[in-house]
N, C-alpha and C positions, 0 to 999 in steps of 0.2 A: 417466350419464344414458342412458335407453333411448328407442328410437323405434319407433313402430308402422308397419310397412311392409305395405301392403295393396294388393289389386287391386279394381277396381270390379266390380259384378255383371254388367256387360255385357262383361267381359273374360274370355277363355278362356285356360286354360293347357293346352298340348299337350306331352306328354312321352313319350319312349321311353328305351331303355337308353343312347343315345348323346347325345341333345340334348333341349333344351326350348325352347319358344317361347311368348311371351305375345302373344295376338291380340286387338285391340280391334275389336269388331263395329260400333262407331259410325263410326269413321274409317278402318278397315282397317289401322291401324298394326301392324306385324309386328316384334316385338322378340325377338331371339335372346338367350337366357340365357347368360351367360359361363361359361367353364370355371374354376370356383373352388371350393375345398373347402367354403366356407360355403353354396354354392348348394343343396346337397342338403338341408340342414335347412330352408332357405327354401321349396324346392319341396315337400318333404314336408308342411310346415305348410299351404301353400296348397291342397294336394290333400285335406287332411283337412277335411271339411265342418264338423266341430265346432269348428274353430279360428277361424271368422269370416273366412275368406279373408285372413288376415294373420298376422304374426309379430312378436314383440318382438325388436329387434336392439340389441346393445350399441353404444355410440358408437365403440368401437375398430374394429368391423367396418366402419362407414361410412367409415373412413379408408383402407380398402383400395381402390386405384384402380379395379379392375374392378367391385367392388360399388357404389362411389360413382357410376361412370359408368352402370351399369345402373339405379340408382335415378333418376338424372337422365333417362334415356331413358323410363322408365316414367312419370315425372311430366310430361315434355314432351309425351308422346303422349296424355296424359289417360287412361292405362290404370290408374292407381293413384296412390298418394302415400306419402310417408314423413313422419310428423308426430311431434313430441316427445310423450313419454308421461311423465306424472308418477305415481309410485308411489302406489297407492291409488285412482286414478281408474278408472272403469269402462272396459273395453276395448270399442271399437266392434265391432259384429257385422255383417258383410256376408254376404249369401247367395251362395255359389258357384253359378254357372250349372249347374243340374242338370236332367236330363230326367225329367219325371213324365208317364206315359201314363195317360189315363183308362181306356183299354181296351187292355191290352198285347197286341199282335199276335204277340208271341214267347212266348206262354204254353206251359208244358210240362205242367202238371197236367191230368188229364182233366176234373176239375170246372171248372177255369177255361176249358178249351176249350169245354165245353158252354155256358158263359155267353157266350163270344165268338161262338158260332154264332148266337145270337139276333139279333145286330146286324151280322153279317159282311158283308152286302150293302151296307152303308153305305160300304164301302171301294171299291166298284166305280164308277168315274167315266166310263170310255170303253170302247166295244165296237166292234171292227172286224169287219164282215161281208164275207167273200169270197163273191161271188155267182157261180153257174155262168155261164160265158162262153167266148167264143172270140175270136180276134184274128188278123188277117192281117199284122200289123206284123213279126213274127218278130224281135223285139229280141234281141240276143246274150245279154244278161243278164236276160232276162224274169223268171225265178224268183229271181234273185239280188238284185235291187233291194230287194224287200220284206224281205230279211233285214237290211237296214241302215236303211231308212226306209220310210215309207208310199209305196206305188207300186202302180199297177194291175198285174194279172197274170192269166194264164189259169187258170181253175179248172174242172175237169170236174164234171159233174152227180154228185150224191151222194145221201145218205139224206134230206137236208133238203128239205122241200117248202115251197111258198109259205105254207101255214098255220103251219109251224114258225117261219119267219122272222117272220111277223106276230105270233105269240105272243111271241117274244123281244122284239119292239119294244114291245108292250103292257107286258110285264113291265119293260122298261127305263124306261118312263114311271113306273110304279108305284114303283120303288125309287129313282128320282131320278138315273138315269144322265145325265150332262151332254152327252155327245157320241156320235154314231153315225157311223162311217165306212163308206161303201159303196164297195167296191172291185170293179170289174168290168172284165175285159179287153175290148179291142175298143171298139166304139162303144156307150156306155150308152144312147143314144137308141134303139138297136135292140134293147135288152134289155128285154123286156116285164116281167120280174120287177122289175128295178131301177126302172122308171118307176112300177110299181104301188106299191111301198113309198114312194117319194117323194110320190106324189099322195095316198095314203091316210093319210099321217101328216103332213099339212101343218101342223096345229096341235099337233104333238107338243111336249112340254116340253123335249126334248133338241134339241141343235143337229145338223143333218144336214150331212154333208160327202160330196160325190161326187168321187171320185178317178178321173182318166182321162188318157190320153195326149193331148198337144197336137195331134197329127195329126187328131184328130176334132173339135177345137173349131170352133164356128161360132156365128152369132147365135141359133140355136135353143137353145143351151145357156143363153144369157143369159135367154131367155124362160122356160126351164125353171126356172132359179134364182128368177126373180121370181114365177112361178106356184106354186112348191112351197116357197118359203122355204128354199132349199138353198144352201149355200156350195159353190162350185166350186173344187176343188184340181186344178190343171192341171200335169201333169208335163212339163217341157220339157227336151229333150236338145240337145246342141250342134248336131246336124244340123238343128234346127228354128229356129235363130237367124237370122232374116231380117227384111226390112222389113215383111212382113205381120204378124209377131209384134209388132213395135214398134207398129204401128197398133192391134192389138188391145189391147195393154197401155195405150196412151194413152186408148183409147176406154172400156176397162173397168177403170179405175183405182180403182173403189170397193171396199168391203170384201167384196163378194159373190164376187169372183174372186181367188184366190190363186195366184201363179205360182211353181212350184217348179223351179229350175234345177239340173240334174244335172251335176256337174263331176268330172273324174278326172285332170286334168293342169294343169300351169302354163300351158300354151297355152290351155286352157279359161278359166282365170282372167283371162288377158290379153285374150282375146276379150270376156269379160264387161265388162271395163273400157271397151273400145272400143264396146260395144253400147249404152251410155248408157241403162241400165234404171233409173237413179236417179229418173227422172221418175215412176215408179210405185213407191209406197212399199210396196205389198202383195206383195212378192216374197221368196223364201227361197232360199238356196243350200245344196245338199246334196252334200258330197263323197262319191264312190263309190269304194270300195276294189275294184280289179280283180284283186288278187293279185300284181301286179307294179308297183305305183306307190307303194311305201313312201316313196320320197323326196318325193313330192308331199304325202303325209300328214305327214311330218316337217316340211315347210316351211309347210304351211297349216293343219294340224289339231292337231298336238301342242302342248301348252301349256308355258310356262316360268314362272318365278317372277314375271316382270313382268306377264304376262297374268293369272296366277292372282290377283295382288294389285291388279289395276287398279281394282277397285271393292270397297267394303266388303261382306263376307259376313255376313248378319244371323244372329241367334241361332237362329231357326226353321230356317233352311237347314242350319246346322251340326248341330242336333239331328236333323233328318231324315236327314242323311248317316250318322249313327251307327246308325240302326235300319232304314232302308228305302232302296230304290232310286228316286230321283226320276224316272228315265226309264221305268221299267217298272211301278211300283206303280199299282194301280187300273185296269189295262188288260187286256182279254181280246180274243183274236182267234178267230173261229169260221169254219171252212171248210165247204164243202158236204157233206162226209162226216159232219159233226156233231162232229168233233174240236175241242176247245177248248184254246187255248194261252194261257198267261200271257205268253209271249213266243215268237215263231215260231222262235227259235233253240234252244228247249228242247223236250223231248218233250211231247206233249199231256198235260194234267192229267186228261183224261177225255173223254167224249162226251156232248153235250147230249141225245141220244136215250136215254141210259142213266142219267143223273144230273141232278138239278136244278141250276139256276144257283147256288143257295145252297150246295149241296154242293160244287160245283166251286170256288167262291171260297174256301170253308172249307178245302178241300184245299191250296190255294195258300198261304194265310196260315199254315197250321199246318205244312206240309211245307217251306216256305221255299225254293222252287226258284228263282224269278226276282224276284218282287216285293221280297223282303227281302235280296237279294244286295247287300252293301256292300263297300267296299274293306277293311273289317276282316277279311274272310274270304279274300282272295285274295293271292297272291304277285305281285310283291314289295310291293304297296301296304300290306299290313297292318303292315309295319315302318316305314312312312314317317310322319314327323311331321306331314305335311300332308294325311293321308288324309281328315280331316273337312272340309277346306277345298276339296278337289278336287271337281269334278262327279262325280256317280254314274257307275258303269260304264254304258256304252252298247252298242248293237249293233255299233259299230265295234270295240270290244275283242273281242267275240265273233267277228266276221268275221276279224279279223287274228290272233287267237290270242295276244294279249298284252294285259296289263291296264294297264300304265302308258304311256299315249300321251302321254309328256311328255319334256322335256329336263331335268327336275329331278333325277331318278334314272334315267338311261337304262339300258337293258338290251338285249341281243340277242334276248331271248326274247319 
């Protein structure tokens, strides 16, 4: 007698030269395939889309302990099943999860690239504008913070004038950009350009975010937020954690103010626990890599199998991880010189004074510099069975000079 051993369409098979894993996107079940001679034929059939995501097995194979236990694991996790098959009956056909792109952003042919250019601006979702500014705070890592996460910073005056920024904001509305970040060092209330953009785009279709240092926060910012429909993103450093901050957080616990805590040590994390910020739900914690706090990142940032599999990872997320970078894709940063970055850790893709926004986005999606950087292209992740389950590469990997911030396959590089 024969049996039809198959996987469900919501189940993924990950395989490399050394191992194979079956992953259930509905419940997060992670089943390691056993080392058995019969497994290669099973895996080959599952990988072949024409086979209906299944294989006919002889009854003798099912008596092998490793295979029998594997079938039981697949069945118990609802990842597939093994059912009797009567000769002559039609074989069920199940579709293997396969990625189909309506508009392939990895096109190679020039004709396809031309077609892509017609709709390329649809990929742009977020723009960060660095405004000319000055600041007296003299933060030690002023220019380093923004290499790892959004943070205010000093930007000297450049080629962009007020009309250039205004033109960009109008264009952002036309093409449907969802979010504009305004980053100005120092006190934005004293930055005439910053106030001009916030007030003149009150009814903009995009969401406005104003990033600044907590040292400048006061009630006038709350008024500015209400009068210009702007979200306030306040960068808070350990030296700012005091009773006054607690009072502000309790008073401004609505969605219009978001508190961003910068931490770089275990001491900072313990202080946060004692700080009792949980009464305010609208806060975020940003680890900062200083160059000499690797141990802190290993303890608080690196992932392991338990954290990776703590919640089910859906089909769309896995497919995204195969072709683009979740953290970088669809975002541009523009500095006062006019230079445009797909990511501030990479060289600029061009200058907005010399090329159109459409042309710059086109360059990024066809040159595949940052937006399309996946773990499939980098060492050692490209060899890892979990590369499509892991979060996309982030600025932390770029800052630390190592790609696998994990305890799954550790490396000294």
